[in-house]
C-alpha positions in Angstrom: 83.2 -82.7 162.2 84.5 -78.5 162.7 81.4 -77.0 163.6 79.8 -80.0 165.8 83.8 -80.3 167.7 83.3 -76.3 168.5 79.5 -76.1 170.0 80.4 -79.6 172.1 83.6 -77.4 173.2 81.8 -74.3 174.0 79.4 -76.4 176.1 82.3 -78.5 178.2 83.8 -74.7 178.4 80.3 -73.6 180.2 80.1 -76.6 182.6 83.8 -75.9 184.0 83.7 -74.6 187.1 85.4 -71.6 188.6 88.2 -73.4 190.5 91.1 -72.4 192.1 93.6 -74.9 191.2 95.4 -75.5 187.4 94.8 -79.6 188.5 90.8 -79.1 188.2 90.4 -78.2 184.8 90.0 -81.0 182.4 90.9 -81.6 179.3 89.0 -84.9 177.7 89.4 -85.7 181.1 93.3 -85.5 181.6 94.2 -83.1 184.7 97.7 -81.4 185.3 99.2 -83.7 187.7 97.1 -87.5 186.3 100.0 -89.8 185.2 99.6 -90.9 181.6 99.8 -94.5 182.8 96.6 -94.6 184.2 95.5 -93.9 180.9 96.9 -96.0 178.4 99.7 -98.6 178.6 103.9 -97.7 178.0 103.2 -99.4 174.5 100.5 -97.2 174.1 102.6 -93.9 174.8 105.6 -95.5 172.3 103.5 -95.4 169.1 102.4 -91.5 169.9 104.6 -88.8 168.2 107.9 -87.2 170.8 109.3 -84.4 170.6 112.0 -82.2 172.5 113.1 -78.9 173.0 116.0 -76.9 171.5 118.4 -76.3 174.4 117.1 -78.3 177.3 115.7 -82.2 177.6 114.2 -81.3 181.3 110.3 -82.0 179.6 108.8 -83.2 176.4 106.2 -83.1 174.3 104.2 -86.9 173.6 101.2 -85.8 170.8 98.2 -88.4 170.2 97.3 -88.1 166.7 94.5 -90.6 167.0 91.4 -88.9 166.6 89.9 -90.8 169.0 88.8 -88.4 171.7 85.2 -86.9 170.9 85.8 -82.2 170.8 90.1 -82.8 169.6 92.3 -84.1 166.7 95.1 -85.1 168.7 96.0 -84.3 172.3 99.7 -83.2 173.4 101.2 -84.2 176.7 103.7 -82.5 178.1 106.2 -85.0 180.6 108.6 -84.9 182.8 112.0 -87.1 180.8 113.3 -89.7 183.0 110.0 -90.0 185.4 108.7 -94.1 184.5 104.8 -92.3 186.0 105.3 -89.9 183.5 102.7 -87.5 185.2 101.2 -84.7 183.2 102.6 -81.1 183.8 101.1 -80.1 180.3 98.2 -80.7 178.3 96.9 -79.9 174.9 93.5 -80.0 172.9 94.5 -79.5 169.4 92.2 -78.7 166.2 92.9 -78.9 163.4 92.4 -75.8 160.5 94.6 -77.1 157.4 94.8 -73.8 155.3 92.0 -72.1 156.6 93.4 -69.5 159.9 90.7 -67.6 159.1 88.4 -69.3 160.8 90.5 -70.7 163.4 90.9 -67.1 164.0 86.6 -66.9 164.6 86.2 -70.3 166.7 89.1 -68.7 168.8 87.1 -65.9 170.0 84.1 -67.4 170.3 85.6 -69.9 172.9 87.3 -66.8 174.1 83.6 -65.0 175.3 83.2 -68.1 177.6 87.0 -68.3 179.0 86.7 -64.7 179.8 83.6 -65.8 182.1 85.1 -68.5 183.3 88.3 -66.8 184.4 87.2 -63.5 185.0 88.6 -63.4 187.9 91.8 -64.6 186.7 94.7 -62.7 185.1 94.1 -62.3 180.9 96.8 -61.5 178.4 96.5 -61.3 174.9 99.3 -61.6 172.8 99.4 -60.9 169.3 101.2 -62.1 166.2 104.8 -63.8 167.3 107.1 -66.1 165.1 107.5 -70.2 166.6 111.3 -70.2 167.9 111.4 -73.6 166.3 110.9 -72.8 162.5 114.3 -71.6 161.2 112.5 -69.8 158.2 110.8 -67.0 160.5 107.3 -68.4 158.8 105.3 -69.5 160.8 103.3 -67.8 163.4 101.2 -67.8 166.2 98.9 -66.0 165.1 96.5 -65.2 167.9 97.0 -66.2 171.8 95.3 -65.7 175.1 96.2 -66.7 178.1 94.7 -66.6 182.6 96.5 -67.1 184.7 95.1 -69.5 187.1 96.7 -71.0 190.9 99.5 -72.8 190.1 99.6 -72.8 186.5 97.8 -71.3 183.0 94.9 -71.6 180.6 96.3 -70.1 177.0 93.9 -70.6 174.0 96.0 -69.8 170.5 95.8 -70.6 166.8 99.0 -71.5 165.1 99.7 -70.3 160.9 103.2 -72.9 159.5 104.6 -71.9 156.9 104.6 -74.0 154.1 108.5 -76.0 154.8 106.5 -77.0 157.9 104.0 -78.4 156.9 105.1 -80.3 153.6 109.0 -81.5 155.1 107.2 -81.4 159.3 104.6 -82.8 159.1 102.8 -79.6 160.7 99.3 -79.0 160.5 97.4 -74.9 161.2 95.9 -75.8 164.5 93.8 -74.2 167.5 95.0 -75.0 170.9 93.5 -74.8 173.9 95.9 -75.9 176.5 96.5 -75.8 180.7 100.4 -75.5 181.7 101.7 -75.7 185.5 103.3 -73.5 186.8 106.7 -75.5 186.6 106.5 -76.0 182.7 105.6 -72.6 181.8 108.5 -71.2 183.5 110.5 -73.8 181.6 109.3 -73.0 178.0 109.4 -69.1 178.8 113.2 -69.3 179.9 115.0 -73.0 179.2 113.2 -74.2 176.0 114.7 -72.1 173.3 
């Protein structure tokens, strides 16, 4: 499944147009600025896993782990608190790499080659290994992240290696994630969330 997913993912990345606005990019048909309730009813969204940030409740994340998507094993949607329409401010497509981080890094490099072409006129930032702020043991790491800044937001691809504690007690799984973020949500994560 991983090989087929990566082939489809690379093909879909190649088909992206060089648009100027973050809202022009889609993950599984979802874009920044869409309303989640145009795709799911309220009862369906209540079944999604909900994650809140440590220092602010301005935004929260809904994770759909139903594996019903063409490419990804799960999708994450960032929503602003108290927004009844559930406008999407961030979308993350996740592919699980349970205890196989080296394969995740290999696939990330392949996809990154395509993203470098698509976003060649964007600001590109690469971040090496860093500790995840929400794992108090300090053992969970974001191993590699590449960010492409476009108008109104960014696109990022990253591999994450969770500690045994986060895996066994909290159900986290090592993964590859491709995400899009609005500028407002990016500023929140950098300055308010942790």
